[in-house]
N, C-alpha and C positions, 0 to 999 in steps of 0.2 A: 393319614398314609395310607391309601387303601392295600398297598402291596405288604405291609406288616400284617393287614388282618388277615389275608389269605396264607399268610406265611409263605410267598414266592414274590420273584420278580413277575412285573407286568410284562407281557408280549414285546411291547416296544423296547423295554429296558432289555429282554434277553436278544432282541435282534440288535440292539447297539453291542453287547458282548460279544454277540457271536461275531459281529463285524471286526471286532478288537482282535478276537481269538484269530479270527481267518488270517488276520493282517500278519498277526505275530508268529502264527504257523507257516506261512509263505516266507518271512525272514529267517525263522529257524531251519526250514529245509536249505533254502540259500547257503545257511553258514553249515550244515552238515554236509552239504556237497564240496565246500570250502575245503573242509576238513579232510573229506576222504578224498580229495584231490592230491591234497597237500600229503597225507599219508601213503597214496599210490605212487608220488614222485618218486625216481630215484634217488634223489636229492645227490646227483652226480654235480659236484660245483668245480668240476675239472682239476681236482687236487692232485691228480696222478703223478705230476711231476716234480711236486713240494716234497720237503722232506717227511720221514717215516713218522716222526714225532707228531709233526701238525696231521699227517692224515690220520694216525690212532685217535688223535684227540677230536678231529672231523667225525671219525664214525662213531666215538663215544656221545657226540654233540647228537649226531643223527639219529642215533638208538635212543635218547632221553628224548629228542624231538618227536619222534615216532610215537612212542609211550604217551607222551604229552599229549598229542593229537588223538591218540586212541581214546584216553581218558575224556578228552572233550567231546570227543564224537558219541561216546555212549550216554554222557550225559544230556549232549542233544536230542538223541534219539529217545532217552527218557521225558524230555521237557516234549517233544512232538506228541509222544504217547500220554501224556497228561493233558495236551491241549486239546485232542482228538475226544478224551475221555469227559472234557469239559463240554465240548460239543456234544457229544451225547448225551449229557444232562441237560443242556439247553433244548434239545428235541423232545426230552420227557418231563421238561418242565420242572426239574429238581434241581436247577442250576443255582448257586448261591445259597444253598442252604447247609448250615453246618451240620456235618455228619455226626456230630458228637451232643451238640445241645439242639439242634434242630430250628435255630431262628437263623433269621438272615443275615449272611455276611455282608459286613461294610462294604456300599459301593466302590469306596476308595481304594479299600484292601483288593477288591476283584480288578479294579483297573490296575493294580500294580502287579498283582499276583493271578491273572486271570484263570489259573487251573486250580486254585486254592478250594480247600475242601473244609477247611477248619477256619471257623472265626478266630479271633485274637483272644477271645478268654478261652477257647478251646486248647487254642496252641499254646497260651501261659499255664494252663493245667498239665500240660506235658512236661514241662519242666522240674 
C-alpha cells in the first residue's frame, strides 16, 4: 500500500473524502437552518383560549423545546466547524493522519466520522 509508505492518503482518496465531507456539510447546514427556524418560531399554537393550566404547561414545554433546539443548534455548528477543519486538512494533505500517533486513521472510521483527528488506538488511550 503506497499510501501507508507516504503516511498520507492519496490525492484520489482525499478527493473522495472531500466529496463526502462536502455532502455532509450541506446536510448539516440544512439541519442547522431548520433548528434555527424552529427556535425563531414564536411557537404560538393557538392556546390563548384554553385553560390556564394547559397554557402554563404549553409555555414550559415551549421553553424546554427552545433549550433543546439551542443545544442541538450549538452541536450542529460545532459539527460544521469540524467538517470545515477537515476540509482544510484535505487541502494541506494532512487529512486522515492521527494527531497523537501520526499513523493513518482507518478509512472506514473516516467514512463514519469524516472529521476524526484520532485513530481508534489514540481514542482508546484517552479512556
